[in-house]
C-alpha positions as CSV (number, residue, x, y, z in Angstrom):
1,M,18.2,34.4,39.6
2,G,15.4,31.7,40.9
3,G,12.8,33.3,38.8
4,F,14.7,32.8,35.6
5,R,15.8,29.0,36.5
6,V,12.2,28.6,36.4
7,K,11.4,30.3,33.4
8,T,13.9,28.4,31.4
9,S,13.0,24.9,32.7
10,S,9.1,25.5,31.8
11,S,9.8,26.4,28.0
12,S,12.0,23.7,27.9
13,S,9.7,21.1,28.7
14,S,6.9,23.4,26.5
15,S,9.0,22.7,23.7
16,S,10.0,19.4,24.3
17,S,6.0,18.3,24.4
18,S,4.6,20.5,21.2
19,S,7.8,18.9,19.3
20,S,6.9,15.1,20.7
21,S,3.0,16.2,19.7
22,S,4.4,17.2,16.1
23,S,6.4,14.1,15.7
24,S,3.5,11.9,16.8
25,S,0.9,13.7,14.7
26,S,2.7,13.3,11.6
27,N,3.5,9.7,12.3
28,S,-0.5,9.4,12.9
29,S,-0.9,11.2,9.5
30,S,1.7,8.8,7.8
31,S,0.4,5.8,9.0
32,S,-3.7,6.7,8.2
33,N,-2.1,7.6,4.6
34,S,-0.1,4.2,4.5
35,S,-3.2,2.8,5.1
36,S,-5.8,4.2,3.3
37,S,-3.1,4.0,0.3
38,K,-3.1,-0.4,1.0
39,T,-6.5,-0.5,1.2
40,H,-7.4,1.2,-2.2
41,A,-4.5,-0.7,-3.8
42,A,-6.1,-3.8,-2.6
43,Q,-9.2,-3.0,-3.8
44,M,-8.3,-2.1,-7.6
45,F,-6.2,-5.6,-7.2
46,A,-9.3,-7.5,-6.5
47,A,-11.7,-5.6,-9.2
48,I,-8.9,-6.3,-11.9
49,S,-8.3,-10.0,-10.8
50,F,-12.5,-10.3,-10.6
51,E,-12.4,-8.5,-14.2
52,A,-9.9,-10.9,-15.7
53,A,-10.9,-14.2,-14.4
54,S,-14.5,-13.1,-16.1
55,H,-13.0,-12.1,-19.4
56,I,-11.0,-15.4,-19.1
57,V,-14.5,-17.6,-18.7
58,K,-16.3,-15.5,-21.5
59,I,-13.5,-16.0,-23.9
60,T,-13.3,-19.9,-23.3
61,Q,-17.0,-19.9,-23.9
62,M,-16.7,-18.1,-27.0
63,L,-13.8,-20.4,-28.1
64,Q,-16.1,-23.7,-27.2
65,E,-19.4,-21.7,-29.3
66,A,-16.9,-21.1,-31.8
67,Q,-15.3,-24.8,-31.9
68,Q,-19.1,-26.0,-32.1
69,K,-20.3,-24.0,-34.9
70,A,-17.0,-24.8,-36.9
71,E,-18.2,-28.8,-36.4
72,R,-22.1,-27.9,-37.3
73,A,-20.5,-26.1,-40.6
74,Q,-18.4,-28.4,-41.6
75,T,-21.0,-31.2,-41.0
76,L,-23.4,-29.0,-43.2
77,W,-20.6,-28.7,-46.0
78,G,-20.5,-32.3,-46.4
79,H,-24.2,-32.5,-46.5
80,V,-23.6,-29.4,-49.5
81,E,-21.2,-31.8,-51.3
82,E,-23.2,-34.8,-51.0
83,L,-26.4,-32.8,-52.3
84,R,-24.1,-31.4,-55.0
85,T,-23.2,-35.3,-56.1
86,T,-26.6,-36.5,-56.0
87,G,-27.9,-33.6,-58.2
88,E,-25.0,-34.0,-60.4
89,R,-26.5,-37.5,-60.8
90,T,-29.9,-36.8,-61.1
91,S,-28.9,-34.6,-64.2
92,A,-26.9,-37.2,-65.5
93,I,-29.4,-39.7,-65.4
94,A,-31.9,-37.3,-67.2
95,D,-29.4,-36.8,-70.1
96,S,-29.4,-40.3,-70.4
97,V,-32.8,-40.7,-70.8
98,Y,-33.0,-38.1,-73.3
99,E,-30.5,-39.3,-75.2
100,A,-31.3,-43.2,-75.5
101,P,-31.1,-44.6,-78.7
102,D,-34.9,-45.6,-80.4
103,R,-33.8,-49.2,-81.7
104,S,-35.8,-50.8,-79.1
105,H,-38.6,-48.5,-79.7
106,E,-39.1,-49.1,-82.9
107,A,-39.1,-53.0,-82.4
108,G,-41.4,-52.8,-79.4
109,A,-43.7,-50.6,-81.7
110,K,-43.7,-53.6,-84.4
111,D,-44.6,-56.2,-81.9
112,D,-47.5,-53.9,-80.5
113,E,-49.0,-53.0,-83.8
114,P,-50.9,-56.6,-84.5
115,R,-52.1,-56.7,-80.5
116,N,-53.1,-53.2,-80.8
117,N,-55.2,-53.6,-83.8
118,K,-56.6,-57.1,-82.7
119,S,-57.7,-55.6,-79.4
120,G,-59.2,-52.8,-80.6
121,A,-57.4,-49.9,-78.6
122,P,-56.3,-46.8,-79.4
123,H,-53.1,-46.8,-82.0
124,Q,-49.9,-46.0,-79.4
125,T,-46.6,-47.2,-80.2
126,S,-43.7,-48.3,-77.7
127,Q,-42.1,-45.0,-78.5
128,E,-44.4,-42.7,-77.4
129,R,-44.9,-44.5,-74.1
130,N,-41.2,-44.5,-73.9
131,S,-40.9,-40.7,-74.2
132,K,-43.7,-40.2,-71.9
133,E,-41.7,-42.0,-69.3
134,A,-38.9,-40.4,-70.5
135,R,-40.5,-36.9,-69.7
136,D,-41.7,-38.3,-66.4
137,V,-38.2,-39.1,-65.2
138,A,-36.6,-36.0,-66.8
139,G,-39.4,-34.0,-64.7
140,A,-38.8,-35.8,-61.4
141,G,-35.1,-35.3,-61.6
142,A,-35.4,-31.8,-62.5
143,A,-38.2,-31.1,-59.9
144,K,-35.6,-33.1,-57.6
145,L,-32.7,-31.0,-58.9
146,L,-34.2,-27.9,-57.9
147,L,-35.0,-28.9,-54.5
148,Q,-31.8,-30.1,-53.9
149,Q,-30.1,-26.6,-55.5
150,Q,-32.6,-24.4,-53.1
151,Q,-31.2,-26.7,-49.9
152,Q,-27.8,-26.4,-50.9
153,Q,-28.2,-22.6,-51.3
154,Q,-29.9,-22.2,-48.2
155,A,-26.9,-24.4,-46.7
156,Q,-24.9,-22.1,-48.4
157,K,-26.1,-18.9,-46.8
158,H,-26.2,-20.7,-43.1
159,L,-22.6,-21.4,-43.6
160,I,-21.6,-17.9,-44.6
161,L,-23.8,-16.9,-41.5
162,Q,-21.9,-18.9,-39.2
163,Q,-18.6,-17.6,-41.1
164,Q,-19.5,-14.2,-40.0
165,Q,-20.1,-15.0,-36.7
166,Q,-17.1,-16.8,-36.2
167,Q,-15.2,-13.9,-37.3
168,Q,-17.6,-11.8,-34.8
169,Q,-16.4,-14.0,-32.1
170,Q,-12.5,-14.1,-33.0
171,Q,-12.9,-10.2,-33.3
172,Q,-14.6,-10.4,-29.8
173,I,-11.9,-12.5,-28.3
174,L,-9.5,-10.3,-29.5
175,C,-10.9,-7.3,-27.6
176,M,-10.6,-9.3,-24.7
177,F,-7.1,-10.5,-25.4
178,L,-6.5,-6.4,-25.2
179,L,-8.7,-5.6,-22.2
180,L,-6.5,-8.5,-20.5
181,Q,-3.4,-6.7,-21.5
182,V,-4.8,-3.3,-20.4
183,A,-5.4,-4.7,-17.1
184,A,-2.3,-6.7,-16.7
185,S,-0.9,-3.2,-17.5
186,E,-2.6,-1.6,-15.0
187,K,-2.0,-4.1,-12.2
188,T,1.6,-3.8,-13.0
189,R,1.6,-0.3,-12.8
190,L,-0.3,-0.4,-9.5
191,G,2.2,-2.6,-8.3
192,I,4.9,-0.2,-9.5
193,E,3.1,2.7,-7.5
194,T,2.7,0.7,-4.2
195,Y,6.1,-0.1,-3.7
196,C,7.1,3.3,-4.9
197,F,4.8,4.5,-2.2
198,S,5.9,1.8,0.7
199,K,9.8,3.2,-0.5
200,G,8.9,6.4,0.3
201,R,6.5,5.6,3.5
202,Q,9.9,3.8,4.7
203,N,12.1,6.8,3.9
204,L,9.4,9.2,5.5
205,E,9.8,6.7,8.5
206,K,13.7,6.4,9.1
207,Q,13.7,10.7,8.5
208,N,10.8,11.0,11.4
209,K,13.1,8.5,13.2
210,K,16.1,10.6,12.7
211,E,13.9,13.9,13.8
212,K,12.9,12.4,16.9
213,R,16.2,10.9,17.8
214,S,17.9,14.7,17.1
215,H,15.2,15.8,19.1
216,L,15.3,13.7,22.1
217,E,19.1,14.3,22.2
218,R,18.6,18.2,21.8
219,T,16.1,18.0,24.6
220,K,18.4,16.0,26.7
221,S,21.4,18.2,26.1
222,I,19.0,21.7,26.9
223,L,18.0,19.5,30.4
224,E,21.6,18.8,30.9
225,L,22.8,22.2,30.6
226,H,19.6,23.2,32.7
227,E,20.8,21.1,35.5
228,S,24.4,22.4,35.2
229,F,23.4,25.4,35.3
230,R,21.2,25.1,38.7
231,E,23.7,23.4,40.3
232,S,26.3,25.8,39.6
233,Q,23.8,28.6,41.5
234,R,23.1,26.4,44.1
235,Q,27.2,25.9,44.5
236,Q,27.4,30.1,44.5
237,A,24.4,30.0,46.9
238,L,26.3,27.5,49.5
239,K,29.4,29.6,49.0
240,A,27.6,32.6,49.8
241,E,26.0,30.8,53.1
242,S,28.9,29.7,54.2
243,G,30.7,33.4,54.1
244,S,28.2,34.9,55.6
245,S,27.9,32.4,58.5
246,R,32.0,32.6,58.6
247,S,31.9,36.2,59.1
248,S,29.2,36.0,61.5
249,S,31.2,33.8,63.4
250,E,34.3,35.8,63.2
251,T,32.9,39.6,64.6
252,P,32.5,38.6,68.5
253,A,36.1,37.4,68.4
254,A,37.4,40.3,66.7
255,K,35.5,42.0,69.4
256,A,36.8,40.2,72.2
257,E,40.3,41.0,70.8
258,E,39.4,44.5,70.4
259,Q,38.5,44.8,74.1
260,P,42.1,45.1,76.5
261,E,42.7,42.3,79.2
262,E,42.2,43.3,82.8
263,V,44.9,42.1,85.1
264,Q,44.1,40.9,88.3
265,M,46.5,41.6,91.2
266,P,46.6,38.4,93.8
267,P,45.4,40.3,97.1
268,Q,48.6,41.3,99.3
269,P,48.9,39.5,102.8
270,T,48.0,42.2,105.1
271,S,50.4,42.3,108.2
272,P,49.3,41.9,111.5
273,P,49.0,45.4,113.7
274,S,52.4,45.8,116.3
């Protein structure tokens, strides 16, 4: 009985120690997993925030460049309009020179004939001089108009190039906004996953606490059962010892009762001899 009692107590202590070690290992593994997941989530949040900030800076710079290019294009377009107006004025002046009336030319020719004849210079009427001047003016106006047209074409090409660059920048800005939306959705997803993981970890901790509490209660009940069993064995042993001592104390009294009592007669008085 005593050997059986020692065996049960050692098995209960070993089972309690193994269960406590398993619960501590599960708690340590869950805490390590939660810390690693928190670190990963923090790293992801930092990367997404840094990427979003860089995208915002790029978008701001691109918007500023687009605004500057739009201002330059507007100035260039004003220059083109000015060149166009100047060209129209030059062409109108050339047309007026070609279409001028010849009355003044004829009058001038009549006045110049006697002087030319008197001086002996070659004959050259004012009409010829005026026509030559008109040709020179028209040639200069045509050259200036051609130069202005070339400048206008270059300005238009430059304006078209700037418009294409603005379209490319707008497309890049749109791509940046899409990337920001993707980053925001990824951040939201990570937040949801982190929340779900934290809730799951809390539930796991609650479950571990419940299991630990139930294990402690079972261990306590087993120990109480063993203690009551040992107490009952001790009581039985005490009863057995008290019974054996009582039986050993009763045997000499019984032997004394079984022996007959010797009756001692009082001594009789002796009579003197007569």
